KELO-937695 format. One record per residue (C-alpha): x, z, y. Coordinates in steps of 0.1 Angstrom, whole numbers, plus 5000, padded with zeros to 4 digits. Layout:
# residues N
<atom <X Z Y>>,
...
# end
This chain:
# residues 568
<atom <5454 5557 3847>>,
<atom <5475 5564 3877>>,
<atom <5469 5595 3897>>,
<atom <5462 5592 3935>>,
<atom <5489 5602 3958>>,
<atom <5487 5637 3971>>,
<atom <5470 5641 4006>>,
<atom <5494 5646 4034>>,
<atom <5489 5660 4069>>,
<atom <5488 5626 4086>>,
<atom <5463 5612 4061>>,
<atom <5438 5638 4070>>,
<atom <5433 5625 4107>>,
<atom <5410 5594 4114>>,
<atom <5423 5562 4132>>,
<atom <5403 5562 4165>>,
<atom <5403 5529 4186>>,
<atom <5384 5521 4219>>,
<atom <5354 5498 4216>>,
<atom <5350 5463 4235>>,
<atom <5337 5467 4272>>,
<atom <5318 5434 4272>>,
<atom <5300 5417 4245>>,
<atom <5302 5379 4245>>,
<atom <5266 5378 4234>>,
<atom <5254 5387 4269>>,
<atom <5270 5356 4285>>,
<atom <5241 5333 4277>>,
<atom <5212 5355 4292>>,
<atom <5233 5362 4323>>,
<atom <5240 5325 4329>>,
<atom <5203 5317 4324>>,
<atom <5194 5344 4350>>,
<atom <5217 5330 4376>>,
<atom <5205 5295 4370>>,
<atom <5169 5306 4374>>,
<atom <5177 5324 4407>>,
<atom <5195 5293 4420>>,
<atom <5166 5271 4411>>,
<atom <5142 5295 4429>>,
<atom <5163 5295 4460>>,
<atom <5168 5258 4459>>,
<atom <5130 5253 4456>>,
<atom <5124 5276 4485>>,
<atom <5150 5259 4506>>,
<atom <5136 5225 4499>>,
<atom <5101 5235 4508>>,
<atom <5112 5248 4542>>,
<atom <5094 5272 4564>>,
<atom <5058 5274 4578>>,
<atom <5051 5271 4615>>,
<atom <5017 5276 4631>>,
<atom <5004 5252 4658>>,
<atom <4971 5259 4676>>,
<atom <4949 5230 4690>>,
<atom <4914 5228 4704>>,
<atom <4903 5205 4676>>,
<atom <4918 5189 4644>>,
<atom <4908 5153 4652>>,
<atom <4928 5129 4629>>,
<atom <4947 5157 4611>>,
<atom <4944 5161 4573>>,
<atom <4959 5186 4549>>,
<atom <4986 5172 4527>>,
<atom <4985 5138 4544>>,
<atom <4993 5143 4581>>,
<atom <5031 5142 4587>>,
<atom <5050 5158 4615>>,
<atom <5077 5136 4631>>,
<atom <5105 5138 4656>>,
<atom <5115 5104 4671>>,
<atom <5095 5088 4643>>,
<atom <5115 5106 4616>>,
<atom <5094 5127 4590>>,
<atom <5105 5164 4592>>,
<atom <5075 5180 4575>>,
<atom <5039 5180 4563>>,
<atom <5006 5197 4573>>,
<atom <4997 5222 4545>>,
<atom <4967 5241 4558>>,
<atom <4941 5238 4585>>,
<atom <4918 5268 4594>>,
<atom <4894 5277 4622>>,
<atom <4899 5310 4640>>,
<atom <4872 5334 4652>>,
<atom <4876 5321 4688>>,
<atom <4871 5285 4675>>,
<atom <4907 5275 4678>>,
<atom <4922 5253 4651>>,
<atom <4954 5267 4635>>,
<atom <4975 5242 4616>>,
<atom <5002 5254 4592>>,
<atom <5030 5229 4590>>,
<atom <5059 5232 4566>>,
<atom <5091 5219 4582>>,
<atom <5120 5208 4560>>,
<atom <5150 5232 4561>>,
<atom <5174 5205 4573>>,
<atom <5152 5202 4605>>,
<atom <5144 5238 4612>>,
<atom <5170 5238 4640>>,
<atom <5147 5215 4660>>,
<atom <5121 5242 4662>>,
<atom <5129 5261 4694>>,
<atom <5112 5284 4718>>,
<atom <5102 5256 4743>>,
<atom <5093 5230 4716>>,
<atom <5062 5209 4723>>,
<atom <5037 5195 4697>>,
<atom <5009 5170 4702>>,
<atom <4988 5147 4681>>,
<atom <5000 5111 4683>>,
<atom <4970 5088 4684>>,
<atom <4957 5058 4704>>,
<atom <4953 5068 4741>>,
<atom <4945 5050 4774>>,
<atom <4958 5069 4804>>,
<atom <4954 5050 4837>>,
<atom <4972 5017 4833>>,
<atom <4992 5027 4803>>,
<atom <4983 5024 4766>>,
<atom <5001 5044 4739>>,
<atom <4998 5052 4702>>,
<atom <4986 5018 4691>>,
<atom <5008 5020 4659>>,
<atom <4986 5048 4646>>,
<atom <4957 5024 4642>>,
<atom <4974 5014 4609>>,
<atom <4995 5044 4599>>,
<atom <4971 5071 4610>>,
<atom <4975 5100 4634>>,
<atom <5005 5123 4630>>,
<atom <5020 5153 4648>>,
<atom <5049 5146 4672>>,
<atom <5076 5171 4681>>,
<atom <5096 5173 4713>>,
<atom <5125 5197 4703>>,
<atom <5132 5211 4737>>,
<atom <5164 5229 4748>>,
<atom <5156 5266 4742>>,
<atom <5166 5291 4716>>,
<atom <5158 5287 4679>>,
<atom <5136 5310 4658>>,
<atom <5100 5305 4672>>,
<atom <5073 5299 4646>>,
<atom <5040 5299 4666>>,
<atom <5032 5273 4693>>,
<atom <5003 5260 4714>>,
<atom <4998 5223 4709>>,
<atom <4994 5199 4738>>,
<atom <4961 5180 4741>>,
<atom <4979 5152 4760>>,
<atom <5014 5141 4752>>,
<atom <5042 5144 4778>>,
<atom <5056 5111 4791>>,
<atom <5092 5122 4789>>,
<atom <5109 5145 4764>>,
<atom <5127 5175 4777>>,
<atom <5159 5162 4762>>,
<atom <5159 5132 4786>>,
<atom <5180 5140 4816>>,
<atom <5163 5137 4850>>,
<atom <5148 5156 4879>>,
<atom <5116 5175 4873>>,
<atom <5095 5187 4903>>,
<atom <5061 5201 4910>>,
<atom <5039 5186 4937>>,
<atom <5008 5204 4951>>,
<atom <4979 5188 4969>>,
<atom <4945 5198 4981>>,
<atom <4931 5162 4980>>,
<atom <4948 5145 4950>>,
<atom <4927 5113 4951>>,
<atom <4931 5091 4920>>,
<atom <4966 5104 4912>>,
<atom <4968 5113 4875>>,
<atom <4990 5114 4845>>,
<atom <5011 5082 4844>>,
<atom <5009 5075 4881>>,
<atom <5041 5059 4894>>,
<atom <5064 5073 4920>>,
<atom <5080 5047 4943>>,
<atom <5110 5049 4967>>,
<atom <5111 5019 4990>>,
<atom <5087 5000 4966>>,
<atom <5110 5008 4936>>,
<atom <5097 5027 4906>>,
<atom <5118 5059 4902>>,
<atom <5096 5082 4882>>,
<atom <5061 5091 4870>>,
<atom <5036 5120 4870>>,
<atom <5037 5139 4837>>,
<atom <5009 5165 4841>>,
<atom <4980 5174 4863>>,
<atom <4965 5209 4865>>,
<atom <4939 5225 4888>>,
<atom <4943 5260 4901>>,
<atom <4910 5277 4906>>,
<atom <4924 5305 4928>>,
<atom <4941 5283 4954>>,
<atom <4918 5253 4948>>,
<atom <4948 5230 4947>>,
<atom <4961 5205 4921>>,
<atom <4996 5208 4907>>,
<atom <5014 5177 4895>>,
<atom <5044 5178 4871>>,
<atom <5067 5150 4882>>,
<atom <5097 5134 4865>>,
<atom <5123 5114 4884>>,
<atom <5147 5094 4863>>,
<atom <5183 5106 4863>>,
<atom <5198 5076 4880>>,
<atom <5174 5080 4910>>,
<atom <5175 5118 4912>>,
<atom <5200 5118 4941>>,
<atom <5175 5099 4962>>,
<atom <5152 5129 4962>>,
<atom <5165 5155 4987>>,
<atom <5151 5186 5006>>,
<atom <5141 5162 5034>>,
<atom <5121 5139 5012>>,
<atom <5084 5136 5018>>,
<atom <5058 5126 4992>>,
<atom <5024 5110 5000>>,
<atom <4998 5093 4979>>,
<atom <4991 5056 4985>>,
<atom <4965 5049 4958>>,
<atom <4936 5026 4960>>,
<atom <4926 5002 4987>>,
<atom <4933 5019 5021>>,
<atom <4917 5008 5053>>,
<atom <4932 5027 5083>>,
<atom <4918 5023 5118>>,
<atom <4941 5038 5143>>,
<atom <4959 5031 5176>>,
<atom <4976 5000 5160>>,
<atom <4943 4985 5149>>,
<atom <4932 4978 5114>>,
<atom <4957 4985 5086>>,
<atom <4946 4972 5052>>,
<atom <4967 4981 5021>>,
<atom <4961 4962 4989>>,
<atom <4981 4979 4960>>,
<atom <4991 4963 4928>>,
<atom <4968 4965 4898>>,
<atom <4988 4993 4882>>,
<atom <4986 5014 4914>>,
<atom <4949 5006 4918>>,
<atom <4941 5019 4883>>,
<atom <4965 5047 4879>>,
<atom <4973 5057 4915>>,
<atom <5006 5058 4932>>,
<atom <5029 5082 4950>>,
<atom <5055 5072 4976>>,
<atom <5085 5091 4986>>,
<atom <5110 5086 5014>>,
<atom <5131 5103 5041>>,
<atom <5117 5098 5076>>,
<atom <5137 5077 5100>>,
<atom <5160 5097 5122>>,
<atom <5164 5126 5097>>,
<atom <5195 5131 5076>>,
<atom <5193 5125 5039>>,
<atom <5197 5162 5031>>,
<atom <5209 5179 4999>>,
<atom <5197 5170 4964>>,
<atom <5168 5191 4950>>,
<atom <5172 5214 4920>>,
<atom <5148 5212 4890>>,
<atom <5114 5229 4892>>,
<atom <5112 5227 4930>>,
<atom <5078 5229 4946>>,
<atom <5069 5203 4972>>,
<atom <5038 5192 4991>>,
<atom <5019 5159 4984>>,
<atom <5004 5146 5016>>,
<atom <4973 5126 5019>>,
<atom <4989 5097 5038>>,
<atom <5021 5085 5053>>,
<atom <5009 5095 5088>>,
<atom <5002 5130 5076>>,
<atom <5036 5132 5061>>,
<atom <5053 5119 5093>>,
<atom <5035 5144 5115>>,
<atom <5052 5172 5096>>,
<atom <5086 5160 5109>>,
<atom <5076 5163 5145>>,
<atom <5104 5180 5165>>,
<atom <5089 5195 5197>>,
<atom <5107 5185 5229>>,
<atom <5096 5182 5264>>,
<atom <5059 5187 5272>>,
<atom <5039 5172 5302>>,
<atom <5005 5176 5315>>,
<atom <4982 5147 5324>>,
<atom <4951 5150 5346>>,
<atom <4928 5121 5339>>,
<atom <4896 5114 5358>>,
<atom <4882 5088 5334>>,
<atom <4865 5088 5300>>,
<atom <4887 5097 5270>>,
<atom <4866 5082 5243>>,
<atom <4890 5067 5218>>,
<atom <4918 5092 5226>>,
<atom <4924 5120 5201>>,
<atom <4949 5146 5192>>,
<atom <4978 5129 5175>>,
<atom <4974 5096 5194>>,
<atom <5007 5080 5201>>,
<atom <5026 5083 5234>>,
<atom <5047 5052 5241>>,
<atom <5073 5040 5266>>,
<atom <5071 5002 5269>>,
<atom <5061 4999 5233>>,
<atom <5085 5025 5219>>,
<atom <5068 5055 5203>>,
<atom <5083 5087 5218>>,
<atom <5056 5114 5212>>,
<atom <5020 5123 5207>>,
<atom <4990 5138 5223>>,
<atom <4992 5175 5215>>,
<atom <4959 5189 5229>>,
<atom <4929 5178 5250>>,
<atom <4912 5208 5266>>,
<atom <4902 5223 5299>>,
<atom <4918 5256 5287>>,
<atom <4953 5241 5293>>,
<atom <4951 5251 5330>>,
<atom <4936 5280 5349>>,
<atom <4922 5262 5380>>,
<atom <4898 5239 5362>>,
<atom <4885 5208 5380>>,
<atom <4857 5194 5360>>,
<atom <4865 5159 5372>>,
<atom <4900 5159 5358>>,
<atom <4905 5163 5320>>,
<atom <4939 5180 5311>>,
<atom <4959 5163 5283>>,
<atom <4990 5178 5268>>,
<atom <5017 5152 5260>>,
<atom <5045 5162 5236>>,
<atom <5077 5142 5233>>,
<atom <5094 5141 5199>>,
<atom <5130 5150 5202>>,
<atom <5138 5130 5170>>,
<atom <5122 5098 5183>>,
<atom <5138 5103 5218>>,
<atom <5172 5106 5202>>,
<atom <5166 5074 5183>>,
<atom <5155 5053 5213>>,
<atom <5176 5067 5242>>,
<atom <5213 5075 5247>>,
<atom <5224 5111 5253>>,
<atom <5232 5104 5289>>,
<atom <5195 5099 5297>>,
<atom <5183 5128 5276>>,
<atom <5206 5153 5293>>,
<atom <5195 5145 5328>>,
<atom <5169 5173 5328>>,
<atom <5145 5180 5357>>,
<atom <5167 5161 5382>>,
<atom <5165 5130 5361>>,
<atom <5128 5134 5357>>,
<atom <5124 5137 5395>>,
<atom <5144 5105 5400>>,
<atom <5122 5087 5375>>,
<atom <5090 5098 5394>>,
<atom <5105 5085 5426>>,
<atom <5112 5052 5409>>,
<atom <5075 5050 5399>>,
<atom <5073 5066 5364>>,
<atom <5036 5070 5357>>,
<atom <5012 5075 5327>>,
<atom <4981 5055 5319>>,
<atom <4956 5051 5292>>,
<atom <4956 5018 5275>>,
<atom <4936 5003 5247>>,
<atom <4955 4995 5215>>,
<atom <4926 4977 5199>>,
<atom <4895 4964 5218>>,
<atom <4873 4964 5187>>,
<atom <4880 4999 5176>>,
<atom <4883 5014 5211>>,
<atom <4914 5034 5202>>,
<atom <4935 5046 5232>>,
<atom <4971 5057 5236>>,
<atom <4992 5071 5264>>,
<atom <5016 5046 5279>>,
<atom <5045 5055 5301>>,
<atom <5059 5029 5325>>,
<atom <5073 5023 5359>>,
<atom <5050 5013 5388>>,
<atom <5072 5007 5419>>,
<atom <5043 5005 5443>>,
<atom <5032 5041 5434>>,
<atom <5035 5067 5461>>,
<atom <5057 5097 5452>>,
<atom <5043 5130 5464>>,
<atom <5068 5154 5447>>,
<atom <5067 5174 5414>>,
<atom <5035 5192 5407>>,
<atom <5032 5221 5382>>,
<atom <5003 5238 5366>>,
<atom <5016 5270 5352>>,
<atom <5047 5262 5333>>,
<atom <5038 5225 5327>>,
<atom <5049 5196 5349>>,
<atom <5021 5173 5358>>,
<atom <5030 5136 5352>>,
<atom <5010 5114 5377>>,
<atom <4986 5088 5362>>,
<atom <4975 5054 5373>>,
<atom <4944 5034 5365>>,
<atom <4948 5002 5345>>,
<atom <4912 4989 5349>>,
<atom <4904 4997 5313>>,
<atom <4870 5011 5322>>,
<atom <4861 4979 5341>>,
<atom <4870 4958 5311>>,
<atom <4848 4979 5289>>,
<atom <4819 4975 5314>>,
<atom <4824 4937 5313>>,
<atom <4824 4937 5275>>,
<atom <4792 4958 5275>>,
<atom <4776 4934 5300>>,
<atom <4786 4905 5279>>,
<atom <4771 4920 5248>>,
<atom <4738 4927 5267>>,
<atom <4736 4891 5277>>,
<atom <4742 4880 5242>>,
<atom <4715 4903 5229>>,
<atom <4692 4889 5256>>,
<atom <4695 4854 5242>>,
<atom <4664 4840 5226>>,
<atom <4680 4828 5194>>,
<atom <4647 4819 5177>>,
<atom <4637 4796 5205>>,
<atom <4672 4781 5206>>,
<atom <4671 4773 5168>>,
<atom <4637 4757 5173>>,
<atom <4650 4735 5201>>,
<atom <4681 4726 5181>>,
<atom <4658 4714 5153>>,
<atom <4637 4693 5177>>,
<atom <4669 4680 5193>>,
<atom <4682 4670 5159>>,
<atom <4650 4650 5152>>,
<atom <4652 4633 5185>>,
<atom <4689 4625 5179>>,
<atom <4682 4610 5146>>,
<atom <4656 4587 5162>>,
<atom <4680 4578 5190>>,
<atom <4708 4570 5167>>,
<atom <4685 4546 5149>>,
<atom <4679 4528 5181>>,
<atom <4716 4528 5188>>,
<atom <4722 4513 5154>>,
<atom <4697 4485 5162>>,
<atom <4714 4478 5196>>,
<atom <4749 4477 5181>>,
<atom <4746 4440 5172>>,
<atom <4738 4430 5208>>,
<atom <4766 4453 5221>>,
<atom <4791 4433 5200>>,
<atom <4780 4403 5220>>,
<atom <4785 4421 5252>>,
<atom <4820 4430 5242>>,
<atom <4828 4394 5235>>,
<atom <4813 4383 5269>>,
<atom <4834 4409 5287>>,
<atom <4865 4396 5269>>,
<atom <4857 4361 5281>>,
<atom <4852 4373 5316>>,
<atom <4886 4389 5316>>,
<atom <4902 4357 5304>>,
<atom <4884 4338 5332>>,
<atom <4896 4362 5359>>,
<atom <4931 4359 5346>>,
<atom <4930 4321 5348>>,
<atom <4916 4324 5384>>,
<atom <4945 4346 5394>>,
<atom <4970 4321 5380>>,
<atom <4953 4293 5400>>,
<atom <4956 4313 5432>>,
<atom <4992 4320 5426>>,
<atom <4998 4282 5421>>,
<atom <4980 4275 5454>>,
<atom <5001 4299 5473>>,
<atom <5033 4285 5460>>,
<atom <5023 4249 5467>>,
<atom <5038 4230 5497>>,
<atom <5004 4223 5511>>,
<atom <4996 4259 5513>>,
<atom <5028 4266 5531>>,
<atom <5018 4241 5558>>,
<atom <4986 4259 5565>>,
<atom <4984 4282 5594>>,
<atom <4997 4317 5593>>,
<atom <4963 4332 5594>>,
<atom <4951 4312 5564>>,
<atom <4983 4322 5545>>,
<atom <4977 4358 5553>>,
<atom <4942 4356 5542>>,
<atom <4952 4340 5509>>,
<atom <4979 4366 5505>>,
<atom <4954 4394 5510>>,
<atom <4930 4378 5485>>,
<atom <4959 4374 5460>>,
<atom <4968 4411 5465>>,
<atom <4932 4421 5460>>,
<atom <4930 4402 5427>>,
<atom <4965 4412 5415>>,
<atom <4951 4444 5397>>,
<atom <4929 4420 5377>>,
<atom <4959 4400 5364>>,
<atom <4975 4404 5329>>,
<atom <4999 4429 5343>>,
<atom <4975 4446 5366>>,
<atom <4961 4482 5363>>,
<atom <4925 4471 5363>>,
<atom <4931 4446 5336>>,
<atom <4948 4472 5315>>,
<atom <4920 4497 5321>>,
<atom <4894 4471 5311>>,
<atom <4913 4463 5279>>,
<atom <4916 4500 5270>>,
<atom <4879 4504 5279>>,
<atom <4870 4476 5255>>,
<atom <4891 4491 5227>>,
<atom <4875 4525 5232>>,
<atom <4841 4509 5232>>,
<atom <4849 4492 5199>>,
<atom <4861 4526 5185>>,
<atom <4829 4542 5197>>,
<atom <4807 4516 5181>>,
<atom <4825 4521 5148>>,
<atom <4821 4559 5151>>,
<atom <4784 4555 5158>>,
<atom <4780 4532 5128>>,
<atom <4796 4558 5105>>,
<atom <4776 4587 5121>>,
<atom <4743 4568 5117>>,
<atom <4751 4560 5081>>,
<atom <4759 4597 5074>>,
<atom <4728 4609 5091>>,
<atom <4706 4583 5073>>,
<atom <4720 4595 5040>>,
<atom <4720 4632 5048>>,
<atom <4699 4642 5079>>,
<atom <4707 4679 5077>>,
<atom <4744 4671 5083>>,
<atom <4736 4671 5120>>,
<atom <4732 4709 5118>>,
<atom <4755 4719 5089>>,
<atom <4782 4693 5092>>,
<atom <4796 4668 5067>>,
<atom <4802 4681 5031>>,
<atom <4839 4678 5026>>,
<atom <4834 4674 4988>>,
<atom <4810 4645 4991>>,
<atom <4821 4611 4980>>,
<atom <4816 4581 5003>>,
<atom <4792 4555 4990>>,
<atom <4805 4520 4995>>,
<atom <4782 4497 5014>>,
<atom <4781 4460 5020>>,
<atom <4793 4446 5053>>,
<atom <4764 4438 5077>>,
# end
């Protein structure tokens, strides 16, 4: 047996080596952990985030079935519906992560379902597919997660470019959501919202003007409502407006820039403007005060009111500003003061600057030439009056008269009051007529006329014979005239004495109108023709009265068919 080698110094020390830092066994659990985390994140990302929308009720909304859409693209689903303590409905909607950028601070949500607003109908497609939530993304910042839903959908998304204004009115009439806005009879926009302010007791309308028409709306534009059937009785008489069916149902707003005013500058978004009750009310706000005159009238002013037009030979140049005895200090109860205001804008439209710049000197010359004011009727039925300015050369000029700071414009009478008196007297006479007795007499007369026409019908046969005898008489007279002419031409006649020839010539001259070319003969022929026509008319009239006696009072029925009759 071999002996082991002796121990040395080096063999007494162990061989120390560093161990492995990572064990390959841990690779599998680490990979499984990372995969699990990725799956969790992916699942979370695919589910999206929850947003809360509050409505007054949850009509048509169901958990797990109602979708939320933007431009008809599905972006999420309703997950939970709950009722709060204040009876509001909170709807939790999970939005897909790829569409979370659409959820912004000014986003709007509403329930899309069938609606009838004015003359417009929307949401008919939901009758088959069911109601769903609609999203208008807006243009604000992202990150909001709680919203108040709209009970009525907006007509135009915020992303659509255009001009958005606010109109305020105390008497909105039938204007509502969907009402059209018209510029010169062209549809340029619509009303999107309507709210009532309890504090100011006014109605606010949210208005959208399409982008291509936004430049038409300026700071000088006026809005007025023209909805429904409008009957206006003014100085111009009756003005009846019959709108289209759409305007009659949904209302209508008109916008325009008054004549004589510059177009102005375009309006910015969210501007606040007034909505006037009518076009006249809107036009009155553009009145530009100019020269004022005072009229002293000693006749009735019934039919004249504040705002009545002032015209110069048919051109409107102003209005009646005030009618009151307080306009002057020295009051004469027989003369009613009227303040006349001339519109500088209208004056600039109708007259050149050379006339407008004449001042008091030009006014004095106009008075010397006969410029006077008078009250005239614009409509006899309505009794409306207006102030007319015109030249009356026969008027006497007595100089310029002033009452305080106002120049008195002389007036003339046009006989209007006499015309009204005559009309009143005529109406009194008409009321005094005994219509009942007149109707009774007309009935009796119709009976007597029916009996008389019967007698005329019987006499028509004999009248035909009279016409034939008259024709024969005319023929005999014609032959007689021809014989006399032959006698005068004969040689024997020429040998007669001058007296006899003169006598025959006078007889021939007397009978000449009865010849074929004579006036009497022609008149007799025309008389016979008219008599024949009258007989035929009487025949038709008696036949009509026999068939329908009441036609004497009510006339012939135009729809009645003529019954053929045999010749008598």
